[in-house]
C-alpha positions as CSV (number, residue, x, y, z in Angstrom):
1,M,64.4,123.9,-130.6
2,A,63.8,121.5,-133.6
3,L,61.3,118.7,-132.8
4,A,63.8,116.0,-133.6
5,E,66.2,117.6,-131.1
6,A,63.6,117.8,-128.5
7,G,62.7,114.2,-129.0
8,A,66.3,113.1,-128.7
9,R,66.7,115.0,-125.4
10,G,63.4,113.8,-123.8
11,R,62.7,110.3,-122.6
12,L,60.3,108.3,-124.7
13,L,56.9,108.5,-123.2
14,R,55.1,105.1,-122.9
15,W,51.6,104.9,-121.5
16,P,51.0,101.7,-119.6
17,R,48.2,99.6,-121.0
18,V,45.1,97.9,-119.8
19,L,44.0,95.3,-122.3
20,L,40.3,94.3,-122.5
21,F,40.0,90.9,-124.3
22,G,36.6,89.5,-125.0
23,D,33.5,89.0,-127.2
24,S,30.8,91.6,-128.1
25,I,30.3,92.6,-124.5
26,T,33.8,93.9,-124.5
27,E,33.6,95.2,-128.1
28,Y,30.6,97.4,-127.2
29,S,32.2,98.6,-124.0
30,F,33.5,101.8,-125.6
31,Q,30.0,102.9,-126.6
32,E,28.4,105.7,-124.7
33,N,28.1,104.8,-121.0
34,G,30.1,101.6,-121.6
35,W,32.2,100.0,-119.0
36,G,35.3,100.3,-121.1
37,A,34.8,103.9,-121.6
38,Y,34.3,104.4,-117.9
39,L,37.7,102.8,-117.3
40,A,39.4,104.9,-120.0
41,E,37.9,108.1,-118.4
42,R,39.2,107.0,-114.9
43,L,42.6,106.2,-116.2
44,V,43.2,109.0,-118.6
45,R,46.8,110.4,-118.4
46,K,47.7,107.2,-116.5
47,C,46.9,104.2,-118.9
48,D,45.8,103.5,-122.4
49,V,42.7,101.2,-122.1
50,V,42.8,99.1,-125.3
51,N,39.7,97.4,-126.5
52,R,40.3,94.1,-128.0
53,G,36.7,92.8,-128.0
54,I,35.6,90.7,-130.9
55,S,31.9,90.2,-131.4
56,G,30.8,86.6,-131.7
57,Y,34.1,85.0,-130.7
58,N,34.4,82.1,-128.3
59,T,37.4,80.9,-126.3
60,R,38.4,78.4,-129.1
61,W,39.1,81.2,-131.4
62,A,40.3,83.7,-128.7
63,K,43.1,81.4,-127.7
64,L,44.4,81.4,-131.2
65,I,44.6,85.1,-131.6
66,L,45.8,86.1,-128.2
67,P,49.5,85.6,-129.2
68,R,48.9,87.9,-132.1
69,L,47.6,90.6,-129.8
70,I,50.3,90.2,-127.2
71,P,53.3,88.7,-128.9
72,E,56.3,87.4,-127.1
73,S,58.2,90.6,-128.1
74,T,55.7,92.8,-126.1
75,S,57.2,94.5,-123.0
76,A,55.3,92.8,-120.3
77,D,55.9,95.8,-117.9
78,S,53.9,98.0,-120.1
79,I,50.7,95.9,-119.6
80,V,49.3,96.6,-116.1
81,A,46.1,94.6,-116.4
82,V,44.3,92.2,-118.7
83,T,40.7,91.2,-118.6
84,I,39.6,87.9,-120.3
85,F,35.8,88.0,-120.6
86,F,34.4,85.1,-122.6
87,G,31.6,82.6,-122.1
88,A,28.5,84.2,-123.5
89,N,29.1,82.5,-126.8
90,D,30.8,79.4,-125.6
91,S,27.7,78.6,-123.5
92,A,25.3,78.7,-126.5
93,L,23.4,75.5,-126.9
94,K,25.2,73.0,-129.2
95,E,22.1,71.8,-131.0
96,L,20.9,75.3,-131.8
97,N,24.1,77.2,-132.2
98,P,26.9,74.7,-133.0
99,K,29.2,77.4,-134.5
100,Q,29.7,79.4,-131.4
101,H,29.2,76.6,-128.8
102,V,32.3,75.2,-127.0
103,P,31.9,72.3,-124.6
104,L,32.2,73.2,-121.0
105,E,35.4,71.2,-120.3
106,E,37.1,72.7,-123.4
107,Y,36.0,76.2,-122.3
108,A,37.9,75.7,-119.1
109,T,40.9,74.4,-120.8
110,N,40.9,77.3,-123.3
111,L,40.8,79.8,-120.4
112,K,43.7,78.1,-118.7
113,S,45.6,78.1,-122.0
114,M,45.2,81.9,-122.3
115,V,46.2,82.5,-118.7
116,Q,49.3,80.2,-119.1
117,Y,50.2,82.1,-122.4
118,L,50.1,85.5,-120.6
119,K,52.2,84.1,-117.8
120,S,54.7,82.8,-120.3
121,V,55.3,86.3,-121.7
122,D,55.7,87.6,-118.1
123,I,52.3,89.0,-117.4
124,T,51.9,87.9,-113.9
125,A,48.7,86.3,-112.4
126,D,48.0,89.4,-110.3
127,R,47.6,91.4,-113.5
128,I,45.0,89.0,-115.0
129,I,41.3,89.3,-114.3
130,L,38.8,86.7,-115.6
131,I,35.2,87.9,-116.0
132,T,32.4,85.3,-116.1
133,P,29.5,85.8,-118.6
134,P,26.6,87.7,-117.2
135,P,23.3,86.0,-116.5
136,L,21.0,85.4,-119.4
137,Q,17.5,86.8,-119.3
138,E,15.8,84.1,-121.4
139,S,12.5,85.7,-122.4
140,A,14.2,88.8,-123.6
141,W,16.9,86.9,-125.6
142,E,14.3,84.7,-127.0
143,K,12.5,87.8,-128.4
144,A,15.8,88.9,-130.0
145,C,16.3,85.4,-131.5
146,L,12.8,85.2,-132.9
147,A,13.2,88.6,-134.5
148,K,16.1,87.1,-136.5
149,G,14.2,84.0,-137.3
150,D,16.0,81.8,-134.7
151,K,15.0,79.8,-131.7
152,L,16.1,80.6,-128.2
153,N,19.8,79.4,-128.4
154,R,21.0,79.9,-124.8
155,C,19.7,79.3,-121.3
156,N,20.8,80.9,-118.0
157,A,21.3,77.6,-116.2
158,T,23.9,76.6,-118.8
159,T,25.5,80.0,-118.7
160,G,25.8,79.5,-114.9
161,Q,27.8,76.3,-115.5
162,Y,30.3,78.2,-117.6
163,A,30.5,81.0,-115.1
164,Q,31.3,78.4,-112.3
165,A,34.0,76.9,-114.6
166,C,35.5,80.4,-115.1
167,V,35.6,81.0,-111.3
168,Q,37.3,77.6,-110.9
169,V,39.9,78.3,-113.5
170,A,40.8,81.5,-111.8
171,K,41.2,79.7,-108.4
172,E,43.4,77.1,-110.0
173,C,45.6,79.6,-112.0
174,G,45.8,82.1,-109.1
175,T,44.2,85.0,-111.0
176,D,41.6,87.4,-109.9
177,V,37.9,86.8,-111.1
178,L,34.8,88.9,-111.3
179,D,31.8,86.5,-111.1
180,L,29.4,88.7,-112.9
181,W,26.8,85.9,-113.3
182,T,26.4,85.6,-109.5
183,L,26.8,89.3,-108.6
184,M,24.1,90.4,-111.0
185,Q,21.6,87.8,-109.8
186,K,21.8,89.2,-106.3
187,N,19.4,91.6,-107.6
188,Q,16.2,89.6,-108.0
189,D,15.2,91.4,-111.3
190,F,18.6,91.3,-113.1
191,S,16.9,91.9,-116.5
192,S,17.5,95.6,-115.9
193,Y,21.2,95.0,-116.4
194,L,20.6,93.6,-119.9
195,S,19.6,95.4,-123.1
196,D,18.3,92.3,-125.0
197,G,18.7,89.6,-122.4
198,L,22.4,88.9,-123.3
199,H,24.2,92.2,-123.8
200,L,24.6,94.9,-121.1
201,S,22.2,97.9,-120.7
202,T,23.4,101.2,-119.5
203,K,22.7,100.0,-115.9
204,G,24.6,96.8,-116.5
205,N,27.6,98.6,-117.9
206,S,27.7,100.9,-114.9
207,F,27.4,97.8,-112.6
208,L,30.3,96.1,-114.4
209,A,32.4,99.2,-114.4
210,A,31.9,99.7,-110.6
211,Q,32.6,96.0,-109.9
212,L,35.8,95.9,-112.1
213,W,37.1,99.2,-110.8
214,S,37.0,97.8,-107.2
215,H,39.4,95.1,-108.4
216,L,41.7,97.5,-110.3
217,E,41.6,100.6,-108.1
218,N,44.4,99.6,-105.6
219,R,46.6,98.5,-108.5
220,L,46.0,101.4,-110.9
221,S,44.9,104.5,-109.1
222,A,48.3,105.0,-107.5
223,L,49.9,105.2,-111.0
224,P,51.3,108.7,-111.6
225,S,49.8,111.0,-114.1
226,L,52.0,111.3,-117.2
227,L,53.3,114.8,-117.9
228,P,52.8,117.5,-115.3
229,Y,49.7,119.5,-114.6
230,W,49.6,122.6,-116.9
231,R,49.9,125.0,-113.9
232,D,53.1,123.2,-112.9
233,V,54.8,123.7,-116.3
234,D,57.6,126.4,-116.2
235,H,56.1,128.7,-118.9
236,S,59.4,130.6,-119.2
237,N,61.4,127.3,-119.8
238,P,58.9,124.6,-120.7
239,E,61.8,122.2,-121.8
240,A,62.8,122.0,-118.1
241,S,59.3,120.7,-117.2
242,L,58.5,118.6,-120.3
243,L,61.7,117.0,-121.4
């Protein structure tokens, strides 16, 4: 059978998508032992896990590009989950990092705007998960800043205010939320979760992956595997199994 004929006979295969939208902590999530890679492995043959992390970005910039990532023409049914994971850059101290800093009130407004946009393209609140920034380990991050000739440009208490704002936005918008800032600090020495005081270590990636999967498992684990297991394919008549 010609490939074109086979394609015409078979139904178009569309993988559902999980979209990870965030800053560098999301961009790096497909590295070895990354939390995004963990999700992709758990969901192989069920979903495409799409990394749309953009290092250095804040919510002011993110809200502008979200409609370019998920345009109105997108089939909302194909997107089974979206994570919105910003705040590590927004919470930078204005006087020391004005380019990335976003005022707290604007940060909350920007998160609401992104959730409202997703709802406007029929991605329902139960498919949206906000993730707070992780805690900041100041001494380690100061060392990283000094190595670049900069001063310490973030502090954990300020990051916590942004995390609280994120939790409040989720409550107001009816979305799920993963309060990483609080959860990680239940461990008294949370520095082991961070590679440089800001970004996630292998342990931090594993922690986030497990926490996020607990939010997604009920929704996504029941999705069927796409295409039959190889032992179930009729080898004498594969078209009957595969088209």
